[in-house]
C-alpha positions, 0 to 999 in steps of 0.5 A: 141452676136448680132453686134451693128448697123452701126449708133452706130459705127459711133457715137462712132468714132465721139465721139472719134474724138471730145472728145479724139483725138482733145483735145489730139492734142491740149494738145500736141500743148500747151505742145510744146508752153509752153516748147518752149525755144524760145516762148518769142522771139518776132515775128509773131505768125505764125513764132512760128508754121511753117517755111512755111510762110518764105519759101513763102517769100523766093520764092517771093524775099522779105526775106530781106525786110520782116525781115527788117520790122519785126525788125522795128516792134519787135526790134533787136531780131525777130523769123522768124520760129520755129527754126530761130532767126534774130538779129540786134545789133552791139553786136550780129553782132560781136558775130555771125561773129567776128574773134572768132565766134563759129557759123558754116555756116547753111545747106543752104550753101549746095545749094548756088553754087557748092562745093567750098571754099565759100560753105564749112561748115566744118571749118578744110576743109575750112582752107585748101582750103582757104590757097590754093586760098588766094594768088589769092586775095592778093594785088599783085594779085589784081594789076595783075587783074587791066589791065583786068579791064581797058581793059573791061572798054575801051570796055564798053566805046565804047559801051556806046559812041554809045548809048548816049542821049537815054534811056539805060538799063545799067544793062546788060552792067554792067553784061557783064563788071563784067563777062568779068573781073572775067572770064578773071581773073580766067579762062582766058576767058572774054566770049566775051560779050562786044566785041560782044555787046550782052549778052552771053548765060552764063549770062542767065544760071547764072540767074537760077543757084541759084533758081535751086540749091535752089529748088533741095535742098529744094524739092528733090523729086519734082525736081526728078519728074520734071526731067521726065516732057517732057517740054523743058522749065522745062528741060532747067531750071533744067539743067542751073547749069550744062550748066553754069558749062560746060562753065567754064569747057570748059574754064578750058580745054582751059586754060590747053591746052594753058598754062603751069602752071609752067610758071604762078602763077594765081589760076588755075596754083597754083591748077594744080601745087599742084595737079601734085606735089601730083600725082608725090609723089603718094599722095591722091588728095583731092576733091577740087584739082581734075579737077572737084573740080577746075572747081567747085571752078572756077565756083563759083568764076565766079558766085559770081563775076558777079551779085554782082558787076554788080547790085552794079554798077547799083544801084550806077549810079541810085543813082547818077542819082538822085544826080548830085552834087555827079557826079560833085564832083567825076569828079572834084576829079578824074580830079585833081588827074590824070589831064585832058590830060590823058585818062587812069590812075592806080588804085593806083592814085585813090584808096584813093580819099576821095569822091570816097571812100565815094561814094563806101562805101555808095552804099555798105552800102545802097544797099548791094549785099547780103542783106539777113542774113548770116545764122549760127547755134548755137553750141552744148550746145546752146548760149546766144546772146543779152541776149537770150538763143538760143538752139543748132542748131537753125539758127541765123543771122544778115542781111546786109540790117538791120545792115547797116541801124541801125539808132543808127549808121547811121543818116537818114539811108535810104538816099544815103549820101556819106557825112556821110563817109567824116564826119566820118573820120573827127569826128572819127566815120568812123571805127564804121560805117565800123564795122557795114557793113556786105556786105562782111561778117566778121571774118574768112569767110570774102569774099576773093574777096572784094579787087577785087570788091572794085578795080573794083567798084572804077575804073569803077566809076572813069572812067565813071563819068569822061566821062559821066553824068548819068540821070534817063532814064524813069519814071518807073526806080525808080519802076524797082529798088525796091530791091528784093533778092534771096540771091543776090540783084536784081532790081524788074524790072530786068533793070536800064534805065538811060540816058548817056550824054557826061560830 
């Protein structure tokens, strides 16, 4: 039989592509669309098709701002990818994060630091780990950390006194303060930033930890290939989490060489004592009590307690630089509480001051250190949230940036206004406002370090406003302080230029 001409074969394949395969693929997409259980959830059309656009937004540092604007456009329920829905209502907040939440942490937590209490997704494992470390965050433990805060503040004042009247980037100084407090408190090493008046190398590595871990998690093959690229800048970037962990590991080894855990009751001592007890009884050692596990827990604590607190302080004094009347009210309140003569004072003397508390609550509301959503998964069998049926294993969340600017709860929500908290206590609305805050999480996964953070923020605010006036230090400062985030809030310009003068 004669074979067909090549031209005929070509025409036949084009016909198959045009009239069979193309319509077939289109029918598949129509089927997926009309059987998609989330198809009626509002949101950008592209979000129904692909998660790639949100990946791009994540990389740009605009996730929380983008989702906030989507809620303004579409309402309290927004679809941001084929399998992710964001909520912004008080009911959804309590449903997803309340004390009896049935929604486990999403897989993204696997890349938010090293293996630790914070990143653990298994609930049973988390309960065991939390029980071991929670004494280190009790009110008694906070009281033991207070002298460290005051020592670091004294060093900061010496640094600031040398730099009065000229524009000063306060962000690196607040970073050194926060690192000194958390480092000294958990690994008995302040890392020497304020003493030497220069940024420790450790802080440069911290900047890259989240991006590297996230890239390794999202693009494992690409990361593996990049490890063989002979460029020092790429290798240094990829190695930053390991170098950061090495700093904390060295501090841990130094602690063990110079401290007897039996004579101490800090976090390291408790964990090492329990590990040694299990060793003596020939019991198996859980991973989080091995030396590696302890170091990773400590590394995450140092990481979590540094940029969250320092960025909050930078935004706090930037906001106050625009409203000197609040600086005056703070100064008056603190001076009345502790007197003019004394240079130092205890946290117990200022912790309940109403103006101080209002200012701290307002900065945590308006500029949350973790503005983006705390991602959770719908359980097996799915769930109904705000009247919407959510399929099993769909990623769901509320984000602090939006929840804490809910106009039905916070009037003029985009304005820094501590008075709302003072009035709220008078009128009985403060509890409702507090219930809407997500900056420290909620329920059983609430941030364990919140007491330490509040103590550090209040102490720093009281000490510095008593001594200095803060003014905007540059015409570009407001642009520099536009919010971006890579899970943690970051000023767009990477700096906060203010001018300090003696009060």
